[in-house]
N, C-alpha and C positions, 0 to 999 in steps of 0.2 A: 944597910942592914935591913933584912926583911922583918916586918912586923909580925906576920903570921908564920907558923911553922906547920910542916906536913903532919897530918893526922891529929890536929888539935880538935877538941870537942868543946862546944859552947852551948849553953841552954838559954833560950830567949823566947819571948812571945811578942812583944811589941817594941821594946827598947834595946838598943845596942848593948851587948854584954861587954863588961870590962875586958880590955885586951884585944877586942875585935877591931880590925882596921876600919876606919871611918869610910873610906871609899868602897871597900868591899861591902860594908853594911848598906850603903846607898844602892848597891846593885842587887842585894838579896832580901832586904827587909820586907818587901811586899809579899814574897813567897813565904817567909817565916810567919808573917802575920796571917796570911791566908791559911796555911797549914795549921797554925795554932787555933784557928777558928773553924776548922772542919772542912776546908776545901779539899776536893778530890780531883778537880780538873782545872785547867788554865789555858786560855788561848788555844782551843782545839786540842787539848791534852799534849801539847808539845813541850811543856816545861815540867809539869807535875805528871809523873809516870802513872798512867791509868791502870797498869798491871800491878802496881805496888802502891796501893792507897797510902797517902801520908808521906810520900817521897818526892822531892824536887831536886833537879840538877841544874845549877846555874854557875855563872862565872863572874869574876870581877871585870869591870870595864877598863882594862888596861892591857893593850896588846903587847907591851914590852915585858910585863910581869904577870902573865896569866895565872889565875888561881881558879881551879874548878872546885865547887863546893857541893856536897851532897847534904841536903836538908831533910831531916826526918822528923815526923811527928812522934813524940814520946809521951809517956805519962809523968815524966819528971817535971817538977816545978821550976820555973825560971828563977834564977837568983838575982 
């Protein structure tokens, strides 16, 4: 049974939100933290989109159950 569902929304800044897959968090937490702290570029701009400040696209490290995640900076507070 999958832990995450399509089109779920989570708010986070540095800690894993409730209900977010542990393995997926390990793959994306550095991007979440970077965006939450104002980053606009990453490794030659290949992960954080330089055309859309505050957006990163990354995936879970599982070739059998790939999950692509769009991470966006918002003005919402993390719960």
